[in-house]
N, C-alpha and C positions, 0 to 999 in steps of 0.2 A: 504493500500500500504506500502511496506517495505521501511523504510528510508534508503537512501544510504549514505555510508561514503563519505564525501566531498573530501577526499584525494585519493579516488580510483574511477577510471572510470570503472564501472561494466556494466552498461546498456546503450547502444546507439543504436538507430534505424539505420539500414543500409541505405545508400544513395539511392535515387530513382533509380530503375532499377538495383540495385545490391543486391545480396543475396536474402533472403526471408523476405518480409515485416513482421515486428512485432517480429522477432526473434532477440535475443540479441547477441551482440559480446562482449566477455569478454576480457579485457586487463590486463596485469600485471600492478600494480600500477606505476604511473610515478615517475621518479627520482626527489625528491624534490629539488635537487641541481641544476637542469636545468629547466629554465622557458619553458613553452610549446611554441612550434613554431606554428605560424599561418599556417594553411593548413597542419599540421602534419598528420591528419587523412587521408587526400587525398593522401599524399605521401605513407603512409602505404598501402592503398588500391590499388593504381594504378601504383606504381613504379617498379613492377616486370619486369625485362628485360628477353629477350630470353636466355641470357647467364647465368642468375642466376641459381645456383644449386638447387637440389630438397630440399624441406622443410624436416627437420628432427626433431624428438623428442628425447631428451636425458633424462635419469633418474638420478636424483641427487644421488651422492654417489656410482654410479655403472659405469661400462663400457658399459652399454646397450644403444643402440641407434637404431632408426628405422625411415624409411621414413613415412611422413604423407602427402600424396598428397591432402588430404582433400576431398576425394570421399566417405569416409565411416567414421564411428565413430573412435575416437582415440583408443578405446579398440579393435575394430575389426582390425585396421591396426597394432596394436601391436601384436595381436595373429597371424595375417597372417605372421608377420615377425619372429615368433617363440619366442616372449617374453612372459614368463609365468605371464602375468599381472593378479593381483587378481581380480576376478569377480564372480558373481553368477547369479543374475536374468537377467542381460543385458538390462533391461527396465527402469532403473532409480529409483527403489523402495527400494532396499536392502542397498545401500550405500557401498557395498564391494569394489568397484573400486575407491572410493573417493581418490582424489589426490590434492596436492596443486600446483597451476599454478605459477611457479617461474618466468618464462619469457615467452613472446609471447602472442598471441591472439587466442581465440577460439570462435566458435559460438555454442550456445546451440541448440540442436534438440528439447528438451522440457525443461520446467522450472525445474532447478535442485533443487529448493526449496522443492520439494517433499521429498527428502532424506537428505538434508543438513540443519543444524541449521542456525539461523541468524548470529551467531558468525562465523561459518565456512564460510558462504558466505562473510562476511566482511574480513576474513583472506585469501581469494583468493582460496578456495577449489572449485573444479569442479567434475563432474561425467564424466569420460572419455567415458563411454558407451553412454552418451547423449551429447557429445561434438565433434565438428569437428574443426580440426586445420585450422586456417587462415594464420598462419606464422609458422616458426620454433619455437618450444616450449621446455621448460624444466619443468619436473614434479618431484615433491617430492612424492614418492609413499611409504607409510608406510609399512615396512616389506620386501620390495623388495630387499633392499641392503644386508640384511643378510639372505635372503631366500635360502634354499638349492638349489644347482645348479643341474638340470637334463635336458637332451635334451628334447625338446618338440617333441613328437612322434605322427605321424598320421599313423594308421595301421588298417588293416582288422582284424576282430575278429569273432569267432564262439562260440556260447553258447554250452559249453561241459557238463554242469550240471545245473539242475534247480530243486529246492525243496522249499516247503512251510515252512516258519518259524512260521508264524501265519496265521490267516485268511486273512490278508491284507499285509503281508510282505513276500517277496520271496528272496531267495538267488540264484544268478546266478554266475556261474564260466565261464569265457571266455578264450578261447585259442587264443593267438595273433600271427599274422604273423611275428612280429618283437619284439625284446627285448624292455622292458619298465622298466625304473628306476623311483622310486617315494619315497617320504618320508611319513611315516605313518602319517595320518591326512589329506593328500591331496585327490584330487578327479580327475576323468576323465569325459570327455563328450562322451556319446554314441549316435550314430546316426543310424537310420534305413531308408532304402529307402522308400520314400513315407511319411515320418514323417516331420512335419513342425519344423525345427530347432533341435538342439541337446538337450539331457537331461543330467544333471549333477548328478553323483553318486559318493559317497566317497568310497575309497578302504576300504574293511571290514576286511582285514588281514594285518599283518605286511609284509613288502617286503621280498621276499625270493631270495637272490642272486643266489641260485642254480637253480631257475626256474623263469626267467624274462619274460617268454611268457605265463604267467597265471595271471589272476586277478579275484578277488571276490568282488561282490557288493551286497548290500541289497536294494531291490526296494520295496517301498510302493505303494500299489494300490490306485490310485486316480481316482474315478469314473468320466469318461469323459476325462481322460488324455489319449492321443493317445498311448504313449509308454506303460504305465502300463496296459491299457485295452488290448492291443495286447499281452503283456507278460502273463497276467493272464487268457487269453481266453483258452489256451491249453498249453500243454508241448511244449516248444520252443527249445528243444535240437536240435542242428544242424543248428539253424538259424544264418544268417550272419549279422554282424553289422560293423560299423566303429567306431573306438575309437581314441580320441585325448587326450593327457595329458602328464605329470601331471599338475594340476593347484592347486591353493589354498595356503594360508599362515597359516593354522592351523597345527602346528607341535610343538613338545615338546622342549621348550627352556631350555638350560642347567641351572640348579640352584639347590639349596639345600632346598628351602622352600617347605612346604607341598603342595600337590595337591588336589584341589577340582574339580572333573569332574562331569558335569551334562549333561545327555543325555535324549532326548525324542524321542520315536518312532524309526524310522530308523536312527535317529541321533546317535544311539549306534555304528554304523559302524565305523566312524573315531575315536571315543573315544576308542573303543575296539582295533583297530589297533595300535593306539598311545601307549596304555598301554602295549600291547603285545610286541611291539618293545622295550619299556623301560625295561620290565622284562627281555628280552633276553640280554640286556646290563647291567644287574645287578643293576637297579635303586633301591634305598633304601629309597626314600622319603615317608614320611607318606602320605597316599592317601585315599580319600573318593570318591566313585563313587555312585552318585544318578541316578537311572534310572526311569524315569517317564513313566507310561503307564495307560491305562484306567482300564482294568480289568486283572485278572490272565490269561485270554486267549490271552492277548496282550504281555505277557512276552515271551522272547526267549533268547537263548544263556546263559541260567543259568548255564549249565555245563561248558561252557567256562569261565564264571565269577568265578566259583569255582576253575578251573585250574589256572586262573590268580592269585587268592588269594594265592594259595599254592606256586606258583612260585615266588611271590614277596619277595624281600629281607627284606623289612620293613613292617610296619603296613599297612594293606589293608582292608578297610571296604566297602563292597558292600551293598547297600540298594535299594530295589525296592519300589516305591511309587505309589499307585493306586488311581486314581481320581474318578472312577465310579464303583468301586467294590460294589456289593450289600451288604447292611449292615448285612444281615442275613448269609453271607458266612462265611466259616471257616478261612478266611485270617487273620493272626495275625501280618502281617507286617504293614508298614506305610500306611496311607490313606491321601487323599487330593492332592493338587497340589505339584509337585516335588519341587517347590521353597519354599513351606511352610516348608519342611523338613530341609531346610538350617538353620532355626532359632533354630533347635534342636541340632545342632552341637556344639562342644566345642568352647567357645569364642576365645581362643588363636589361634586355627586353623583358624577360620574365619578371624582374623586380619592378620595372617601371610601368608595365602595360595595364590598360583597362581591358577587362574581359567581357566578351559578349558570346553567349552560347545558347544553342537551341537543339533539342532532340530528346532522346529517351532519358528518363530520370536517372537510370543507372550510369549513363555516360556523364551526365552533368555532376552527379554526386562524386564520381571518380575524379573528374576534373577539379572539383572543389577541394577534394582531399589532396590531389597532387600539388595544387597551387599552395595549399596550406603547409605542405612540407618544404616548399621552396622559399616562401616569404611569410612573415607574420601578418602583414596587412593585406587582406583581400577585400577591402571595402568596395572597390569598384568592380564588382562581379555581378553582371546582369544576365539573368537566365530566364528562359521560357521552357519549362518541362512539358513535353508532349505526353499527356496521360492518355493511355488507350482505354476506352470505356469497356471494351470486350475483355473479360478477365483472363482469357486464355492466350492473349496476344503476347508475343515476345517483346521484351522491354530492353533488350541489349543489342549491341552491334557486334 
């Protein structure tokens, strides 16, 4: 059993007949300057009057606020209000929506210890995708205060082009009913009638201000996955979808330090878009892009990588790393896991670089561990973990 901080009331069982037995209510730490009042919990739970206004959630450091009636998760209520709240899996495993509860009380839907460390729990962090507001709340959401501002758009879409990039990755281009603005590195949610829930896919190209009604995505086939099974079954040109976006906090922060970009599988999409946009803006930062794949048959966008290298104002080094290439093949490039190639990079670059990575969680976790062994400060580590909804899908490269 986890030891609780005596100065913080984190876990209390709901009073009999109220809430759901066994689920925990999380409160903001009490003010040490004020002694606790007898019956204070009862006042909090039962003192709402008919004239009291709606409960609201505010985001620290922003002008963003939204109502939290408590009928759905905080994340879903934020998204319904048009707040571009960082999220990915929506089921409490990836930790993307992790936020600090500054004020107020919430109830957990499931135990947030799945994705939060013991220290994060002690510091008051919650998973909004697995928490329901019990009072008005204030959240400190990392990255949201300085995230690029774009309207959250819900629009119809039609697949206008569909081509295979590899045996299990396809490119789809969708024509949108309404204009869509996004920042390179972000993603959208695609929904199809009859599909259980939306699917998240990163924009694979830099935004084009001249054509805001077109978006490109790379979709990996996950056997047993409803959307990808449907997409790979036959040519889907002309098929109708629903799109919502943009979402995500993976975007290139302005700086002068070198860039280390690491992508695995379809995780190349947002990294490619981010770097294409940077090249258009004249970025001259020294850049290394490591692309992990299993075999040569899993490589794609090599011509685009060559174009990117030629258009980059500074030093640009692209390296493909193959983990399962047959030893007898003619491949002369790097072999092994993509994170192994990190140790072969110049020491000074590894100590100075800002890191942008996208792909399977196992790859990103291994990269974070590797960088932690190289240097003590990995503050500038920006990641988008691709969580596969289908539980049997492979998560490694």
